[in-house]
N, C-alpha and C positions, 0 to 999 in steps of 0.2 A: 753550316749543312748546305750540299747540291740542291738545289731548288727545281731540279728537273729527275729529283730521285722516283723511281717506279715503285709505288707503292702497292701494289698489286704482286711483287715479287720479294713483298717481306717474309721473312724466314716463318713458315708456318706454326711452330711452336711458340712462338713470340705471339703470334696472330691469336692462335687459339687462347692461350693465356688473356689475352685482351677482350677476347670474346665473351670469357666465362665470368669475369667481372662484370658485364652486361647486367644490370637487373630489373631493365626496362624490357618488357618484349618489343616495344616500338622499335627501341633500340639497336637491338638483336636483328629484328628483321629489315633495318636501313641497312646495316652493317653487312649483312648476306647479299644485297643487291647491288654492291659496287661493282663488283665482277667476278667472273667464273671462278677465280682461282681463289678468292675470298670466300666465295658458296661453298668450294669444295673442303676448304678448312671448317666453315661454320658448320657443316653436314656433321663431323667428326665431336663437335661439342658435346657432353652428355647433358647440358642442364639448358639447351635450346629449347623455346616455345613451341609445339606445335601449330599447325596449321594446315586443314581449316580446324576451329573450335568449335566444340559442341556447348550451346546454353542450354545448361540441366534447370529444369524448373521441378522442386523437390518438394514433398508435401502441400498443405493447402497455399502456403504463401511465400516460402523461400525457395531463392532459386541462386545458380552459381553458373562459373563457365569454368568449365574445364580445360585444365592446362596452364591457366594465368593465375587462378585462385592464388596460387604459392608464390606466387611473386607480388601483389598487391590487394588489398583488402576490397575485393567487386562483392564478396558475399555478403558483406553488409549493405552495400549499393543496391541489389537486386530484390533483398528481400521485400518490399514494398511497392516493386512494378511486375509489370507483364512485356516482354519484347513482342514486338507487332511488327517490325522490318528492320533490315539494316541495310548500311550503303559504306562502303568500307569500313572505315574502322568505327562508324558511330552506329548506334541502334537507336531506333524510335520504340520509347517506353511510353506507357499508361500506369499511373500509380492506383490505391485504393480510392484517392479522391477522385477519380478521373481525369487527374491532371496529365498533360503530353509534355513530353519533354524528350532533347535529343542528349544521347549521354556518348562518350567517346570511351571506348573500352579498354582503351591502353592508356589514357592520359586522364581519364576520369572528368575530363570535361564538361560542365551541364550545360544545354542552351535550352530555356524554358519556353513552351509554346503558348500561344494567345488561350487564354480559358473559353470551354464553352460558354460559359455563363455571359462571355463578351455580345454583342449585337451580331448575328450570322448571317452573313450575306448571300444575295442571291436567292433562289427561292423561298418564300415564307415558313421559314422553320425557328424555331429558339428553344432554349435548353434551358431547363427548370430544376435546379439541382434539389436533392432531398433536404431532410434535417440537417441539421450542423453534422453530426455524426454520421450521418447516414454515407452508405456506398454507394449510390445509387443516384439517379435523376430521370428526368424525360426530357425527349426529344418531342416537341410538338410541332405538328403542320398545320394548315389547312383543314384537313379533313381525317387527321389522323395522330395519336399519341401514343409512342412506344417508350419502354421504360429500359434505360441503360444502367446495365450493371456490372461494376466490376467481378463479382464473384459469378456471372453467368461466363463461363470458363468456355461452355460452347459457343457462346455467339463472337467473343474474342479471337478464339481459334479460326473461326468461319470468316473472320471478316477478312478483307484484302486490303493490305497496306503496303504502299511503297513509299522511298524517299530518295532524294539525292542531292548530295552537300559537297562543296567546293571546299578540299583541306585549308585550304589558301586564305581565302575571302570569307570563310564560313558561312556564304550564300547557300540558302537551302530549300527545297521545296518538299513538302509532305500529302501526299493524298492516303484517304483511307472510307472505305465503306461500311455501312451497318445495316445489315437486315434487309440491303437491297432498295432500301429506301432513300438512301442517303448518298454520296458522294462526296465528301468533305476534301479542301484542299486549300492549304497554306503557303505561301513563302517568306524569306525575309524580307523585314519592312514593315510586314502588313499584321495590325492589332487583331483581327478576328478572322475564324476561317469563311470559307465562301461555301455555299451548300451547291452543286452544278446538276443534282438530280432532278430531272422532272418527271413526278410519278403517273406510269404508264397505265396504274392500276387504278385511279382516282374515278369518282362516278361519273358519268356524262353527264348529270345535270351541274357541275363544278364549272362547265364550260363548254361553249357549242361545241359539235363536231368539228366544225371548219377552223375553228380557234386553235384546239386542243392538237389537231393533225398539225397546223401551221407550228404552235409550238414546239412538238417533237421533233418535226424537222429539222428546226432550228436551234434543237438544244442536244443535250446529251441521253442518251438512251438511259433508263434505269439500272436495266437487267445486266449488270457488269459481272463477268466471270470471274474475271481477272485481272491483273494490271500490270503494267512494266514504265520504266520512269528514267528519262536520262536528263540533261541538264538543261532541253529548252522544250520537252514536248512528255504528252504523256498516252501511252498507248493502252486502251481498253478493249477487252476481249470479252463481247457481249454474249449473251446466252445464246440469241439466236447465230453465233459464230462469226459473226462480222469483228472486223478492224477498225474502230475508231481512234484517228489522232486529234486529241484538242492541246492547243497552247496553255499556257499557265493562265491567261487570262479567262480559260473557259470557252474559248471559241473553238471550233471544229476546224480542223487543217483539210481545205479540198483536196489540194495536192497529195493525195494518199493513194498510191497504188494497190492498197487490199481494200478499200474502202467496197468494192463492188464486187468482190471476189469473196465468199465467206468459205472455211475450211468447210468441205464437204467431204472428208473420210466419216465412211461406213464400215462398219467393224462386221468382221467374219463371225459365222455361229459360235465358234469356238472361241472368240476373245471377247474380254469385257471389261471397257472403259472404267475406269473410277475416278481419276480427275484429269482436267484439261488446265494447261499453264501456258505462257506465253513467256518468250523472254527475248530480249534486244543485243544484238550486237554489237563488237564494237565499231563495225562496217555501218551499223544504222537497221541491219536486218533483222527482222522479225523472224522468231522460230515460235513455231507449235509445238511443246511435250506432251506427251497423254504418258499417264501412269495405267496400268491394265494387266489385266490377267490371261494368261493363254492356257486353256485346257483342250489340250489335242492328247499327245501320246503322254504326257504327265504336265502337271500344273506348273506353270511359271510365271515368275513375276518380272515385267517386262516394261520398257519405256521406250515409246516411238518420239522420234524428232521428224520435225516437219519445215521445209521453206517453201516461199513458194516463185516457182520460176517465174520473171519478170517478161520473160517474150511469149512466154504460153499463156501466163496468170494462171496455171494448174499446180494446187499444192503439192511438192513431191517428197517423199520421206529421203533423210539423209542416213547414212551411217557412220559420220563421222564429224566431230566438231574439230578435228583437228589440234590445235594447239591452246586449244580454252578447253574451260571443265565450267559447270552449272550447277548449283544450288536449286533443288527443285522449287519453285515458287517464289525464288529472290529478284525474277524478272531481268537480270542481265547475266551474260556470258563473263568470264573471267578468263583474261589471258596468261598463260603460263608460256615463261621463255624455253622452258626444257620440257622433255615428253614426261619426264617421271624426277621428281622431286624428294622423294623418298618421305616415310613418314605418313605413308597414305596419299600422299599428295599427287595426281596424275592426271593429265589432262586426257581431253576426250572421255571424260566421265561426268555421270550426273550424282549428285549428294543429296539423299534423301531421308525423311525422318519416319517412323513407324504410321504415322497419320496417312502419309502420302501412297499408301500401297493398300490392296485389299485387305481388310481386318479379318478377313477368316482363312488366311493364308497359313501354311502347316509352321511357319518360324515364328509365328505368333503364340502357337500353343507350348512351342518348346522356349519362347524368350530368349532366341538366342542373342537379340541386340532389341536397341529401341531406335536403330538407325542404319543405314547402309551406303554403300557405293555402287553404283552400277559402270559396269564397262560399255560404252555405246559399241565398240567394234565387235565386243565378243559375247555381248548380251550376258555376262555374269554377272552375279552380285558378290562384295564381299563385306560380311559384318563385323564391323569392330568390335572389342570387346565392350561389354555392358558396363556402363558406369556404376550403376548403384539398382539395390531392389525395388525402391521406393521411387517411382517417376511419374509425375501428371503429363511431362513432354517433353518434348529435347527440339532443339533447332540448330541447326549449323550455320556457324557463323565464319566467312571466309575474310577474312582483313582484306584492305584493300593496297596493301603492300605491293608494289609491281616486283614480280618474280623473275 
């Protein structure tokens, strides 16, 4: 055979038959990224897996992944776990025994994370499990004791969690918050979690005012509103609307252009903010995204996107993120090489779920859907078809495969 053959020019009918024999969504997604010709043929296949995917938590304990369950048995995998965050093709899971692990949604590879029962480094805190069959435990600090229960779905859904993982080396970093009292972090090679938080609400008699102030200035503020993560840094969006950047040893990075420039957006009288999130672009630029409701001539659900002008140090609203999309709350933007990939996959969009927008909007009453896609340029929302009737919660999952 001619070694200089141009495989991009393979007969479309032959290529389509090859694509349709691929049983793994991972193989399918990799095949379409070879070149534009292969992608054009892939789009004509009948059994191509959709992306982004939706993680569906059904009933009290079971979950599945829409679009992939027909390919391999993920339904059983998710029966005892709740998804807290995702990165690339990996999910951060917690099971009913409060055990954390990382799961590859396509290959089902599993990486167990350290137990909370291992000695927790950093601020003095320890985890005390319940009885042998109990699904709860206690986080015990110097001046407080907090119950941690898997069944407390409100706490887990309101917890902020992020992770980053390298697909080749399996290096990873995981961080999550609980009740604004703890900021836990672990990376590959460490046998225990580290608690980075300093409790701003401790009683004054625990430490002197001077020592307490010094500790806060050198440490990390407790009140974390949201987080984002890349391969070397953790970005914290605090309740006072500052952005702190720390390395994975827990040390705050002083060379932070956002450090002394809080996000100072003030809504108008017809604007009602629901949530504030941050995301980091591939360039390292930080975006702040607001979910809000506008009540002017008619009620509308909107998302505003802001970036900081590094010359004026003013936060400015942007009306396009160009060839990127983001999943609200995931913490990173996802680059797309094409404007519209079909199957609802578009750049310059924000994917969100029901909990991300105002709970009293009219679409809740009609239950049009449990998730939506917001077009930044047009400010319009599309509501994908509802998956099933009994839904506890839905999460978008955007595969890390490059398109």
